[in-house]
C-alpha positions as CSV (number, residue, x, y, z in Angstrom):
1,M,-51.4,-224.3,183.6
2,K,-51.7,-220.7,183.2
3,R,-54.8,-219.3,181.2
4,I,-53.9,-215.8,179.7
5,G,-56.3,-213.5,177.9
6,M,-55.2,-210.9,175.6
7,L,-57.0,-207.8,173.9
8,T,-55.9,-204.7,172.0
9,S,-58.1,-201.6,172.4
10,G,-58.6,-198.2,171.0
11,G,-56.9,-196.9,167.9
12,D,-54.5,-199.4,166.1
13,C,-50.8,-198.6,165.6
14,Q,-47.7,-200.3,164.6
15,A,-46.1,-203.0,166.8
16,L,-49.2,-204.2,168.6
17,N,-48.5,-207.6,167.1
18,A,-44.9,-207.5,168.1
19,A,-45.9,-206.6,171.8
20,M,-48.2,-209.6,171.9
21,R,-45.6,-211.9,170.4
22,G,-43.2,-210.8,173.1
23,V,-45.5,-211.7,175.9
24,V,-46.4,-215.2,174.4
25,K,-42.9,-216.1,173.5
26,T,-41.7,-215.4,177.0
27,L,-44.5,-217.5,178.5
28,Y,-43.7,-220.4,176.1
29,A,-40.0,-220.1,176.7
30,S,-40.6,-220.5,180.5
31,G,-41.6,-224.1,180.0
32,E,-44.8,-223.6,181.7
33,E,-48.0,-225.0,180.2
34,V,-50.0,-222.0,178.8
35,E,-53.3,-221.3,177.0
36,I,-53.9,-218.1,175.3
37,Y,-57.3,-216.6,174.7
38,G,-57.5,-213.7,172.2
39,F,-60.5,-211.5,172.6
40,L,-61.6,-210.0,169.2
41,D,-62.2,-206.4,168.6
42,G,-61.0,-205.0,172.0
43,Y,-63.2,-204.8,175.1
44,R,-66.1,-205.8,172.9
45,G,-64.8,-209.2,172.6
46,L,-64.4,-209.4,176.4
47,I,-68.1,-208.2,176.8
48,Y,-69.7,-210.4,174.3
49,S,-67.3,-213.5,174.8
50,K,-65.9,-213.3,171.3
51,F,-62.6,-214.9,171.4
52,R,-60.5,-217.6,169.9
53,M,-57.7,-219.8,171.2
54,L,-54.3,-219.0,170.0
55,T,-51.4,-221.3,169.6
56,G,-47.6,-220.6,168.9
57,K,-48.3,-220.6,165.2
58,D,-50.5,-217.5,165.5
59,F,-47.5,-215.6,166.9
60,S,-45.1,-216.7,164.2
61,G,-44.2,-214.2,161.4
62,I,-46.1,-211.3,163.1
63,L,-43.1,-209.2,164.3
64,T,-43.1,-207.1,161.2
65,K,-46.8,-206.7,160.6
66,G,-48.7,-203.4,161.6
67,G,-52.2,-203.3,163.0
68,T,-53.5,-206.1,165.3
69,M,-54.3,-209.6,164.4
70,L,-57.2,-209.5,167.1
71,G,-59.0,-206.5,165.7
72,T,-59.6,-203.4,167.8
73,S,-62.5,-200.9,168.7
74,R,-63.2,-198.1,170.8
75,T,-65.2,-198.5,173.9
76,P,-65.3,-195.3,175.6
77,F,-64.8,-195.3,179.3
78,K,-67.3,-192.6,180.1
79,T,-69.9,-195.2,179.0
80,I,-68.4,-198.3,180.3
81,N,-70.9,-198.4,183.3
82,D,-74.0,-197.7,181.1
83,P,-75.9,-200.7,180.0
84,D,-75.8,-201.6,176.3
85,E,-78.7,-201.3,173.9
86,N,-80.1,-204.6,175.3
87,G,-79.6,-203.7,179.0
88,L,-76.4,-205.8,179.4
89,N,-74.3,-204.6,182.2
90,K,-70.9,-204.3,180.4
91,V,-68.5,-204.4,183.5
92,E,-70.3,-207.6,185.0
93,A,-70.2,-209.2,181.4
94,M,-66.5,-208.7,181.2
95,K,-66.0,-210.2,184.8
96,Q,-68.3,-213.2,184.0
97,N,-66.2,-214.0,180.8
98,Y,-63.0,-213.7,182.7
99,Y,-64.0,-216.1,185.3
100,K,-65.8,-218.4,183.0
101,L,-62.6,-219.0,181.1
102,Q,-60.8,-219.4,184.5
103,L,-58.2,-216.8,183.4
104,D,-55.1,-216.3,185.6
105,C,-54.4,-212.8,184.0
106,L,-55.7,-210.4,181.3
107,V,-53.1,-208.7,179.1
108,I,-54.5,-205.4,177.7
109,L,-52.7,-203.3,175.0
110,G,-53.9,-199.8,174.7
111,G,-53.8,-196.1,175.4
112,N,-55.3,-193.5,177.9
113,G,-59.0,-194.6,177.7
114,T,-58.0,-198.3,177.5
115,H,-56.1,-197.9,180.8
116,K,-59.0,-196.3,182.7
117,T,-61.0,-199.3,181.9
118,A,-58.2,-201.7,182.7
119,N,-57.7,-200.0,186.1
120,L,-61.6,-200.4,186.6
121,L,-61.2,-204.0,186.1
122,R,-58.3,-204.4,188.4
123,E,-60.3,-202.6,191.1
124,Q,-63.1,-205.2,190.5
125,G,-60.6,-208.0,191.5
126,L,-59.2,-209.0,188.0
127,N,-55.6,-209.8,187.5
128,I,-54.5,-207.3,184.9
129,V,-51.0,-206.4,183.2
130,T,-51.0,-203.7,180.5
131,L,-48.7,-202.5,177.8
132,P,-48.5,-198.8,176.7
133,K,-49.8,-198.4,173.0
134,T,-50.4,-195.1,171.4
135,I,-48.8,-193.0,168.6
136,D,-49.4,-190.0,170.8
137,N,-46.9,-190.9,173.5
138,D,-49.2,-189.4,176.0
139,L,-49.5,-192.1,178.7
140,W,-48.5,-191.2,182.1
141,G,-45.8,-193.2,183.8
142,T,-43.8,-194.1,180.7
143,D,-41.2,-192.1,178.8
144,M,-42.2,-193.9,175.5
145,T,-45.0,-195.9,174.1
146,F,-44.8,-198.3,171.2
147,G,-46.1,-197.1,167.9
148,F,-44.9,-193.5,168.7
149,Q,-41.6,-193.8,166.8
150,S,-43.1,-195.4,163.8
151,A,-45.7,-192.8,163.6
152,V,-43.0,-190.0,163.9
153,N,-41.0,-191.7,161.0
154,I,-44.1,-191.6,158.8
155,A,-45.1,-187.9,159.8
156,T,-41.5,-186.7,159.2
157,D,-41.4,-188.5,155.8
158,A,-44.6,-186.5,154.8
159,I,-42.8,-183.2,156.0
160,D,-39.7,-184.2,154.1
161,C,-41.7,-184.7,150.8
162,I,-43.4,-181.4,151.3
163,H,-40.1,-179.5,151.5
164,T,-39.3,-179.9,147.8
165,T,-42.6,-178.9,146.4
166,A,-42.8,-176.0,149.0
167,A,-39.4,-174.8,147.9
168,S,-40.1,-175.2,144.2
169,H,-43.4,-173.0,144.3
170,G,-42.4,-170.7,147.1
171,R,-45.5,-171.5,149.1
172,V,-46.6,-171.9,152.8
173,F,-47.3,-175.5,153.5
174,I,-49.1,-176.9,156.4
175,V,-48.7,-180.6,157.4
176,E,-51.3,-181.6,159.8
177,V,-50.2,-184.3,162.2
178,M,-52.3,-186.4,164.6
179,G,-52.7,-185.4,168.1
180,H,-56.0,-184.2,169.4
181,K,-54.9,-183.4,173.1
182,V,-51.2,-183.8,173.1
183,G,-48.5,-182.6,170.6
184,W,-45.6,-185.0,171.3
185,L,-46.0,-186.5,167.8
186,T,-46.1,-183.2,166.1
187,L,-43.3,-181.7,168.1
188,N,-41.0,-184.6,167.3
189,A,-41.9,-184.8,163.6
190,G,-41.8,-181.2,163.3
191,M,-38.3,-181.1,164.6
192,A,-37.1,-184.0,162.6
193,G,-38.6,-182.7,159.4
194,G,-37.2,-179.1,159.8
195,A,-40.4,-177.4,160.2
196,D,-40.3,-173.6,160.7
197,I,-43.4,-173.3,162.8
198,I,-44.9,-176.1,165.1
199,L,-48.4,-175.5,166.6
200,L,-49.5,-177.8,169.5
201,P,-52.5,-178.2,171.7
202,E,-50.5,-177.3,174.8
203,I,-49.3,-174.0,173.5
204,P,-52.1,-171.8,172.2
205,Y,-50.9,-169.9,169.2
206,D,-51.3,-166.3,168.0
207,I,-51.8,-166.1,164.4
208,D,-50.1,-162.7,164.0
209,K,-47.0,-164.5,165.6
210,V,-47.3,-167.3,163.0
211,I,-47.3,-164.6,160.2
212,E,-44.4,-162.7,161.9
213,K,-42.3,-165.8,161.4
214,I,-43.3,-166.3,157.8
215,E,-42.4,-162.7,157.1
216,E,-39.1,-163.0,158.8
217,R,-38.2,-165.9,156.8
218,D,-39.3,-163.9,153.5
219,K,-36.9,-161.1,154.7
220,R,-34.1,-163.6,154.8
221,G,-34.7,-164.8,151.4
222,S,-36.5,-168.1,152.3
223,R,-39.0,-168.7,149.6
224,F,-41.2,-171.1,151.5
225,T,-42.3,-172.0,155.1
226,I,-43.3,-175.4,156.7
227,I,-45.6,-175.4,159.4
228,A,-46.5,-178.7,161.4
229,V,-49.9,-178.4,163.0
230,A,-51.2,-180.9,165.6
231,E,-54.9,-181.6,164.8
232,G,-55.7,-180.3,168.3
233,A,-53.9,-177.0,167.9
234,I,-55.8,-174.1,169.2
235,S,-55.6,-170.3,169.0
236,K,-55.2,-168.1,172.1
237,E,-58.5,-166.7,171.4
238,D,-60.3,-170.1,171.4
239,A,-58.2,-171.2,174.5
240,A,-59.7,-168.3,176.4
241,L,-63.2,-169.5,175.7
242,S,-65.2,-171.5,178.2
243,K,-66.1,-175.0,177.3
244,K,-69.6,-173.9,176.5
245,E,-68.6,-171.1,174.4
246,Y,-66.1,-173.0,172.5
247,K,-68.6,-175.9,171.9
248,K,-71.2,-173.5,170.5
249,K,-68.4,-172.0,168.2
250,M,-67.5,-175.5,167.0
251,E,-71.2,-176.1,166.0
252,K,-70.8,-173.6,163.2
253,Y,-67.1,-174.2,162.4
254,P,-66.5,-173.9,158.6
255,Y,-63.3,-175.5,158.3
256,P,-62.5,-179.3,157.9
257,S,-59.8,-178.7,160.6
258,V,-57.6,-176.3,162.4
259,S,-55.0,-176.5,159.6
260,Y,-57.4,-175.0,157.2
261,E,-58.4,-172.2,159.6
262,V,-54.8,-171.4,160.0
263,A,-54.3,-171.5,156.1
264,A,-57.3,-169.2,155.6
265,A,-56.0,-166.5,158.1
266,I,-52.5,-166.6,156.5
267,Q,-53.9,-166.2,153.1
268,K,-56.1,-163.4,154.1
269,K,-53.6,-161.3,156.1
270,T,-50.7,-161.9,153.8
271,G,-51.9,-162.9,150.4
272,R,-49.5,-165.8,150.3
273,E,-50.4,-169.1,148.7
274,V,-50.9,-171.8,151.3
275,R,-51.5,-175.6,151.0
276,V,-52.5,-178.1,153.5
277,T,-51.4,-181.7,153.6
278,V,-53.0,-184.3,156.0
279,P,-51.4,-187.7,156.2
280,G,-54.1,-188.8,158.4
281,H,-54.3,-192.6,159.2
282,M,-51.3,-193.2,157.3
283,Q,-49.5,-192.4,160.5
284,R,-50.9,-195.5,162.2
285,G,-50.3,-197.8,159.5
286,G,-47.6,-199.9,157.9
287,S,-44.9,-202.1,159.5
288,P,-43.4,-201.1,162.7
289,C,-40.0,-199.5,162.5
290,P,-37.0,-201.4,164.0
291,Y,-37.0,-199.3,167.2
292,D,-40.6,-200.2,167.9
293,R,-40.0,-203.9,167.1
294,V,-37.2,-204.0,169.7
295,F,-39.2,-201.9,172.1
296,A,-42.5,-203.5,171.9
297,S,-40.6,-207.0,172.3
298,R,-39.0,-205.7,175.5
299,L,-42.1,-204.6,177.0
300,G,-43.8,-207.9,176.0
301,A,-41.0,-209.8,177.6
302,E,-41.3,-208.0,180.9
303,A,-45.1,-208.4,180.8
304,G,-44.6,-212.2,180.4
305,R,-42.1,-212.2,183.3
306,L,-44.7,-210.4,185.6
307,I,-47.3,-212.9,184.7
308,L,-45.0,-215.9,185.5
309,E,-44.2,-214.2,188.8
310,G,-47.8,-213.5,189.6
311,Q,-47.2,-209.8,189.7
312,Y,-50.4,-208.2,188.6
313,G,-52.0,-204.7,188.5
314,F,-49.1,-203.0,186.6
315,M,-48.5,-201.3,183.3
316,V,-45.0,-202.2,181.8
317,G,-43.5,-198.8,181.1
318,Y,-40.1,-197.2,180.1
319,K,-38.5,-194.7,182.5
320,N,-34.7,-193.4,182.3
321,R,-34.0,-196.0,179.6
322,E,-35.0,-199.0,181.7
323,I,-38.2,-201.2,181.5
324,V,-40.3,-200.6,184.7
325,K,-43.5,-201.8,186.2
326,V,-45.9,-198.8,187.0
327,P,-49.1,-199.3,189.2
328,L,-52.2,-199.1,187.0
329,E,-53.8,-196.7,189.6
330,D,-50.9,-194.2,188.9
331,V,-51.6,-194.3,185.1
332,A,-55.3,-194.4,184.7
333,G,-56.9,-190.8,183.8
334,K,-53.5,-189.1,183.5
335,L,-52.2,-187.5,180.3
336,K,-48.5,-186.7,179.7
337,M,-48.6,-183.5,178.2
338,V,-46.0,-181.3,176.4
339,E,-45.1,-178.7,179.0
340,P,-44.6,-175.2,177.4
341,G,-41.4,-175.0,179.6
342,A,-40.0,-178.3,178.6
343,T,-36.5,-178.5,177.7
344,I,-37.2,-179.9,174.3
345,V,-39.5,-176.8,173.5
346,Q,-36.7,-174.4,174.6
347,E,-34.3,-176.4,172.5
348,A,-36.6,-176.1,169.5
349,K,-36.9,-172.4,170.0
350,L,-33.1,-172.2,170.1
351,L,-33.1,-173.5,166.7
352,G,-35.4,-170.8,165.5
353,I,-38.6,-172.8,165.5
354,S,-41.6,-170.7,166.1
355,F,-44.6,-172.0,168.3
356,G,-46.7,-169.1,167.6
357,D,-46.7,-168.1,171.2
């Protein structure tokens, strides 16, 4: 008998259900007797012992469903060692609930912050296997995360839709794409959607360079410009500030987001009409695309194999087109950034895309 706990933590995304299904179907197919305990609302469920027993029926028909059937929440790693409002030691509570249920392994699906806590639990002696979930594709140790391709599809659709109205009215349109710290989603959606300018957190922009690109297009007879902006994009001036100076500036920030700041600067300097579109949480929603269904299922199957073989302390990742196992200690606390000199950035520049640098 194997007793397996499962939880999904952090932001939701497409293919969480598909990944969990892949784990469980693999375990069931092995012929070994298995009990599955699903913890509700992420680490909160593990902390406060909120769970439910899951059967094969729970994993039927969920391959195409977005979101997570277990619910999720954000439990910041920076406060994980702080007692809760009632003085409860959260880490000790998670350990006690793990041992109380006599779990053989805890399967955790999540992104960067989730993996920090997962690695902490591994260090505390728990058997952990993780799966890389995030629309940002920013997890170290894997070339791809599930949820990313589905989000790229949605963000690309938004840019596609903007093209026709931008061309009709001869306007500058900004599409704000999710990504506070890392720009993989904006970069891929921007290239797929034919954006003329892409602004990323990793490549601070010069607004004059952005305007230069718009004016260059005007001279060539292009009536419109599409700008894909990551929500964490930053100007060169702001990037040069200290953390303290930047925080002070943001306390009096007059714009809803950086896209509106870029729009205001363009309008002021050029007189051009600029419109901002923010797809927002639509990028996390809906059914997983076929790629993510297959990819999440593969990751889940490999996680199931690791559990059956008693191989714990790994994230199941994807490197060089192969499913691999990556030690959790190599993953936790690291972000996979878009390097300014990356080949994909250089290729985008060859296509005439400006990054405002």
